[in-house]
N, C-alpha and C positions, 0 to 999 in steps of 0.2 A: 763638058768634054772629059773632065777628070773621071767621072763615074763610068763613062764609056770605056776609057782606057783601062780602068781597073778590071772591068768585066772581061776584056780581051786578054789582058795579061795575067789573069787569075791563074795561079799554079794549081792545077788539078792533078793529084798524084794517083788517081784511079787508073789502073791498067785497063786497056781495052783490047778488043779482038782476041786472038788466040792466047795472048799473054795473060788474059784475065782468067784462064783455066788453072793457073798455078794455085795449088792448095785445094782444088775441088776434089770431090770423091767420085769415082766411077766404078763400073763393073766390067771385068774382062769378058768379052763376047767371043773372042777367038784366042786360044792359048798363045802366050808370048814366049817363044823359045829364046834361049840365050843366044845373043848375036843375031837375032832375027826380029821380025815384026809380027805383031798380033793386032787385035782391035779392042778398044775400050769404049763403052757407052757412057757418055757424060751428059746429063741433062737432056736426054732425048736425041742426042747426036752421036754418031759413031766416029771415032778418031783412030788413026793409025798410031800404034804405041810400041815403045821399046823400053828396056830396062838395062841397068848396068850393075847388077848385084851379082853375088857369087852363086846364086841359085841357078839351076839348070832350066827351069821353066816356071812361068806363072800360069796356073791352070785357069780354064774357063770358069766363070762364076766367082772368082776371087775379087774382093773389094780392094781397090787400089786408090792411092793418093797421087795426084799429078804433082811432080816435084820440079819439072822444068819443061821447056818447049824448045824443040830443035827443028827448024824449018817448019814443015807442016805436020809434024808428029809430036806426040807428047811423051815425056819420059816419066815412068811411073815406078812406084814401089808398093808392095802390099801394105795395107793399112794395119797398124799395130792394134791388137785387141787390148781393151782396158779391163 
């Protein structure tokens, strides 16, 4: 019984569903205007996206990083070049 309880109560810190997108890389498929929505392709799926930076727009084709999730949309920022 102890082994069964350990399996059930095991603390798995892996995020699932939409929250698992944090930190992933995507490509803007429809430009994201300031205070508006655009679209980002992440792993074969397209997601509604917003950003909250001082930029006016994130252009189509820009590589972005998902920094957070708000409802059913992702919050992104342009990926920094190394």
